[in-house]
C-alpha positions in Angstrom: -58.1 103.9 -52.1 -60.6 101.7 -54.1 -59.4 99.2 -56.6 -55.9 99.0 -55.1 -56.1 95.4 -53.9 -55.3 92.3 -55.8 -57.5 89.4 -54.0 -55.9 86.1 -54.4 -58.1 83.1 -52.9 -56.0 80.2 -51.9 -56.8 76.8 -50.5 -54.1 74.3 -51.5 -50.6 75.2 -50.2 -49.1 73.1 -52.8 -50.5 75.3 -55.5 -50.7 78.7 -53.6 -47.0 79.5 -54.5 -47.4 79.4 -58.2 -50.5 81.6 -58.0 -48.7 84.0 -55.6 -45.7 84.2 -57.9 -48.1 85.8 -60.6 -49.8 87.9 -58.0 -46.6 89.4 -56.8 -45.5 90.4 -60.3 -48.8 92.2 -61.0 -48.9 93.8 -57.6 -45.3 95.1 -57.9 -46.1 96.6 -61.4 -49.4 98.3 -60.3 -48.5 99.1 -56.8 -51.2 97.0 -55.4 -51.8 95.5 -52.0 -52.4 91.6 -52.1 -55.3 90.2 -50.1 -54.9 86.6 -49.4 -58.2 84.9 -48.9 -59.5 81.4 -47.9 -63.3 80.7 -47.8 -64.7 78.1 -45.4 -68.0 76.9 -46.7 -70.9 76.5 -44.0 -74.0 74.4 -44.6 -77.4 76.0 -44.4 -78.3 74.3 -41.4 -75.6 76.3 -39.4 -75.5 80.0 -39.1 -72.4 82.0 -40.1 -72.1 83.2 -36.6 -72.2 79.6 -35.3 -69.5 78.6 -37.8 -66.9 80.7 -36.3 -67.0 78.9 -32.9 -67.6 75.5 -34.4 -65.1 75.2 -37.2 -61.5 74.4 -36.6 -59.7 76.6 -39.1 -56.1 76.2 -37.9 -55.0 74.7 -41.3 -56.7 77.5 -43.3 -54.9 80.1 -41.0 -51.6 78.5 -41.5 -52.2 78.5 -45.3 -53.1 82.2 -45.3 -50.3 83.3 -43.0 -47.7 81.4 -44.9 -49.0 83.1 -48.2 -49.0 86.5 -46.7 -45.4 86.1 -45.3 -44.2 84.9 -48.7 -45.6 88.0 -50.4 -44.3 90.4 -47.9 -41.0 88.8 -48.4 -40.9 90.3 -51.9 -41.7 93.9 -50.5 -45.3 93.8 -51.4 -48.0 94.8 -48.9 -50.2 91.8 -48.0 -53.0 90.9 -45.5 -55.0 87.9 -45.0 -58.6 87.0 -44.4 -60.6 83.8 -43.6 -64.3 84.0 -44.8 -67.1 82.0 -43.9 -69.7 81.8 -46.6 -72.4 79.5 -48.1 -70.2 78.8 -51.1 -66.7 79.6 -52.2 -67.9 81.9 -55.0 -70.1 83.9 -52.8 -67.2 84.2 -50.3 -65.0 85.4 -52.9 -67.3 88.0 -54.4 -68.3 89.2 -51.1 -64.7 90.0 -49.9 -64.1 91.7 -53.3 -66.9 93.9 -53.0 -66.3 94.6 -49.2 -62.6 95.3 -49.8 -63.0 97.3 -52.9 -60.6 94.8 -54.7 -59.8 95.9 -58.2 -58.6 92.2 -59.7 -59.2 88.8 -58.4 -56.7 86.2 -59.4 -58.0 82.7 -59.4 -56.3 79.3 -59.9 -57.5 76.6 -62.2 -56.3 73.2 -62.8 -57.3 72.9 -66.4 -59.4 69.8 -66.0 -61.8 68.7 -68.8 -65.0 70.4 -69.0 -68.1 68.8 -67.6 -71.8 69.4 -68.7 -72.7 73.0 -67.8 -69.5 73.7 -66.2 -66.8 75.5 -68.1 -63.8 76.2 -66.0 -64.9 75.0 -62.6 -68.2 75.4 -60.5 -66.9 78.2 -58.4 -64.8 79.8 -61.0 -67.8 80.1 -63.3 -69.8 81.9 -60.6 -67.0 84.3 -60.0 -66.6 85.1 -63.6 -70.4 85.7 -63.8 -70.7 87.9 -60.6 -67.4 89.4 -59.7 -67.7 93.0 -58.9 -64.2 93.7 -60.5 -61.7 92.2 -63.2 -60.8 88.6 -62.9 -57.6 86.6 -63.8 -57.7 82.9 -64.1 -54.3 81.1 -64.0 -53.9 77.5 -65.1 -51.6 76.1 -62.2 -51.4 72.5 -63.4 -47.8 72.9 -64.5 -44.6 73.9 -62.7 -43.6 77.7 -62.9 -41.0 78.3 -65.6 -38.6 81.3 -66.1 -40.6 84.0 -67.9 -38.5 85.2 -71.0 -41.4 85.7 -73.4 -45.2 86.3 -73.3 -47.7 85.5 -76.0 -50.9 87.6 -76.2 -53.6 86.6 -78.7 -55.4 89.6 -80.0 -59.1 89.7 -80.9 -60.1 93.1 -79.7 -62.2 94.5 -77.0 -61.8 95.3 -73.3 -60.8 91.7 -72.4 -57.8 91.8 -75.0 -56.9 95.2 -73.5 -56.8 93.6 -70.0 -54.9 90.6 -71.2 -52.3 93.0 -72.8 -52.0 95.1 -69.6 -51.4 92.0 -67.8 -48.7 90.8 -70.1 -47.1 94.1 -69.9 -46.8 93.7 -66.1 -45.3 90.2 -66.4 -42.9 91.3 -69.1 -41.6 94.5 -67.0 -41.2 91.9 -63.9 -39.1 89.7 -65.9 -37.5 91.6 -68.5 -39.4 89.3 -71.0 -40.3 90.1 -74.7 -43.9 90.1 -75.9 -45.5 88.9 -79.2 -48.8 90.3 -80.0 -50.4 87.8 -82.5 -53.7 87.7 -84.3 -55.1 85.0 -86.8 -56.6 85.6 -90.1 -58.4 83.1 -92.4 -56.6 84.3 -95.5 -53.7 86.6 -96.6 -56.1 89.1 -98.7 -54.6 92.6 -98.4 -57.5 94.1 -96.6 -57.8 91.3 -94.2 -53.9 91.5 -93.1 -54.3 95.4 -93.1 -57.2 95.2 -90.7 -55.4 92.7 -88.6 -52.4 95.1 -88.2 -54.5 97.9 -87.3 -55.9 95.6 -84.5 -52.4 94.7 -83.3 -51.3 98.5 -83.4 -54.5 99.3 -81.4 -53.6 96.9 -78.7 -50.0 97.7 -78.4 -50.5 100.8 -76.2 -52.2 98.6 -73.5 -48.9 96.9 -72.9 -47.3 100.0 -71.5 -43.5 100.5 -71.4 -41.9 97.1 -72.4 -38.5 96.5 -73.9 -39.3 94.2 -76.8 -42.6 93.9 -78.6 -43.2 91.9 -81.9 -46.5 92.1 -83.8 -47.3 89.1 -85.9 -50.4 88.1 -88.3 -50.7 84.4 -88.8 -53.1 82.5 -91.0 -55.0 79.3 -90.1 -57.4 77.9 -87.6 -57.5 80.1 -84.5 -57.1 77.7 -81.8 -54.7 75.4 -83.3 -52.5 78.3 -84.7 -52.3 80.0 -81.2 -51.6 76.7 -79.4 -48.7 76.1 -81.7 -47.3 79.6 -81.4 -47.4 79.1 -77.6 -44.9 76.5 -77.6 -42.4 79.4 -78.4 -43.4 81.2 -75.2 -43.3 80.9 -71.5 -46.6 82.4 -70.9 -49.8 83.0 -72.9 -52.2 85.7 -71.7 -55.6 85.5 -73.5 -58.7 87.7 -73.1 -62.1 86.2 -72.6 -64.2 86.1 -75.6 -66.3 89.4 -76.2 -70.0 88.3 -77.0 -73.7 88.8 -76.4 -76.1 87.3 -73.9 -76.5 83.9 -75.7 -72.8 82.9 -75.4 -72.7 79.6 -73.4 -69.1 79.7 -72.1 -68.3 82.5 -69.7 -64.8 82.9 -71.1 -65.8 81.9 -74.7 -65.0 78.7 -76.6 -61.7 79.8 -78.2 -60.1 81.3 -75.0 -61.2 78.2 -73.0 -59.6 75.8 -75.5 -56.3 77.9 -75.8 -56.3 77.8 -71.9 -56.5 74.2 -71.7 -54.1 73.4 -74.6 -51.5 76.0 -74.8 -47.9 75.2 -73.8 -46.5 76.9 -70.6 -48.3 78.9 -68.2 -51.6 80.5 -69.3 -53.7 83.4 -67.9 -57.2 84.3 -69.0 -58.5 87.8 -68.5 -61.8 89.1 -68.1 -62.8 92.6 -67.5 -65.9 93.5 -65.0 -69.0 92.9 -66.9 -72.1 95.1 -67.3 -74.7 94.5 -64.6 -77.3 93.7 -67.2 -75.2 90.8 -68.4 -74.7 89.3 -65.0 -78.4 89.6 -64.2 -79.2 87.9 -67.4 -76.9 85.1 -66.7 -78.4 84.4 -63.2 -81.8 84.4 -65.0 -80.7 81.9 -67.5 -79.1 79.5 -65.0 -82.4 79.3 -63.2 -84.2 78.5 -66.4 -81.9 75.5 -67.3 
């Protein structure tokens, strides 16, 4: 069945477990198979066929096998793959396409942005070129018990995807959810529009025990970061925007991803082909 796999690229055994914890929660809720992947990059002077005989991949195989066994221990179907490719991003996107993955879950260390790199060199490329939905989890902090989940609401398919993901986490842990949107003022029309936005997002959560909807006033990033201190996980959708948006996830979600308390997941729906093509052309012209 297409789109019934959750692709989880892993490289570092020390952080793989924290990524797999989230993968298991989502896979169990959506009845997905987890595909654990490690990409081995091959220099251009070496053919991919030659790489298979010349690279020692014992460590990578051990990492993948350990991850697969961990996932199966939770009763989730899992398989593992080692992919030889020219880059990490092309390897990930290639496997996602070949295996008809519905979602890719990436790990991100939350490091400061460098020039022309938003989240990370290969993460940016996966976000631009992935043939499916993408989740990015900040894994720089230890996993905490999940009793509450914050979902900033801005509207659009990425916010809906964030709400779907938050619902899966809430069901896995019996957690409460707070949907929150931020307004610049408390004018009656502004607040009414904000409440309509929250009401329109709530169905994407699915069946959850406790949902609170909140309209806050103030600067968006600071207000949401402050609110995140009351929650264990924040799930934020990538910004919706046109072709000229510099950041692949958007400035506000990226800032929230770096600064929010607890764990953070950023959610991005599969983009239009025209948008992906435009991004590649833009990158060549830099």
